[in-house]
C-alpha positions in Angstrom: -20.5 -0.1 -8.3 -18.7 -1.0 -5.3 -14.8 -0.1 -4.4 -14.6 -3.8 -4.1 -15.9 -4.2 -7.8 -14.1 -1.6 -9.3 -10.8 -3.0 -8.4 -11.8 -6.4 -9.1 -12.3 -5.6 -12.8 -9.9 -3.8 -13.1 -7.8 -6.5 -11.6 -8.7 -9.2 -13.7 -9.1 -6.8 -17.0 -4.9 -6.1 -16.3 -4.4 -9.6 -15.5 -5.8 -10.9 -18.2 -4.1 -8.5 -20.9 -0.9 -9.5 -18.9 -1.8 -13.0 -19.3 -2.2 -12.5 -23.2 1.1 -10.7 -23.3 3.1 -13.2 -21.6 1.8 -16.2 -23.7 2.6 -14.3 -26.8 -1.5 -13.8 -27.8 -0.8 -10.5 -28.9 2.0 -9.4 -30.9 5.2 -7.8 -29.9 8.7 -6.8 -30.5 11.1 -9.2 -29.6 13.0 -7.8 -26.9 9.6 -6.3 -25.1 8.8 -10.2 -25.2 11.7 -11.3 -23.7 13.1 -8.9 -21.7 9.9 -6.5 -20.5 6.7 -8.7 -19.6 8.3 -11.8 -17.6 9.7 -8.9 -15.2 6.3 -6.8 -15.1 4.5 -8.7 -12.2 7.7 -7.8 -10.0 7.7 -4.2 -10.8 4.4 -3.6 -9.9 4.9 -5.3 -6.7 7.7 -3.0 -6.0 5.5 -0.3 -7.5 2.7 -0.7 -5.0 5.2 -1.5 -2.1 6.6 1.8 -2.4 3.4 3.6 -2.9 2.1 2.4 0.3 5.4 3.2 2.4 4.6 6.6 0.9 1.5 7.0 2.2 2.6 5.4 5.6 5.1 8.2 5.8 3.2 10.7 4.7 0.7 9.6 7.1 3.0 9.7 10.2 4.2 12.9 9.0 1.1 15.0 8.5 -0.2 13.4 12.2 -1.5 16.0 14.5 -1.2 15.5 18.1 -3.7 17.1 19.5 -3.9 18.0 23.6 -8.0 17.3 23.8 -7.7 13.5 22.1 -4.8 12.9 24.5 -7.0 13.9 27.4 -9.9 12.1 25.9 -7.7 8.9 25.7 -6.3 9.4 29.9 -9.8 9.8 30.9 -11.2 6.4 28.8 -8.3 4.9 30.7 -9.0 6.0 34.2 -13.0 5.1 33.4 -12.1 1.9 32.3 -9.8 1.0 35.5 -12.8 2.0 37.8 -14.5 0.0 35.7 -12.0 -2.9 36.2 -11.1 -2.6 40.3 -15.5 -2.3 40.7 -15.5 -5.6 39.3 -12.1 -7.0 41.3 -9.3 -7.3 38.3 -6.2 -6.0 39.6 -5.3 -3.5 36.8 -1.8 -2.2 38.2 
C-alpha cells in the first residue's frame, strides 16, 4: 500500500467518523454534540497549518548553506550563459 493510499484511507475513515458524529448517528453528550463537533474541521485545519508552519520554520532554521553548493551553482549558471551566448541570446 502506497503512502498516498494510506493517507486517503485515513482521511476517509476520519471523515466518516466525523460525519457520523455530526449527523448524531454516534450518541454523544449534548454539550459535545452542540459545541465541539461543529468546530472540529476548523480546529483540524488550524492545527494542520500550525504543523506545516513549524516544519517550514524548522527547515529554514536547520538549512545548511555550503560553499561547495554555491560554487557548483555559479559554475552551472556560467555554463548556461555561455551556452545561450553561443546560440545568440543576450543574457546580460
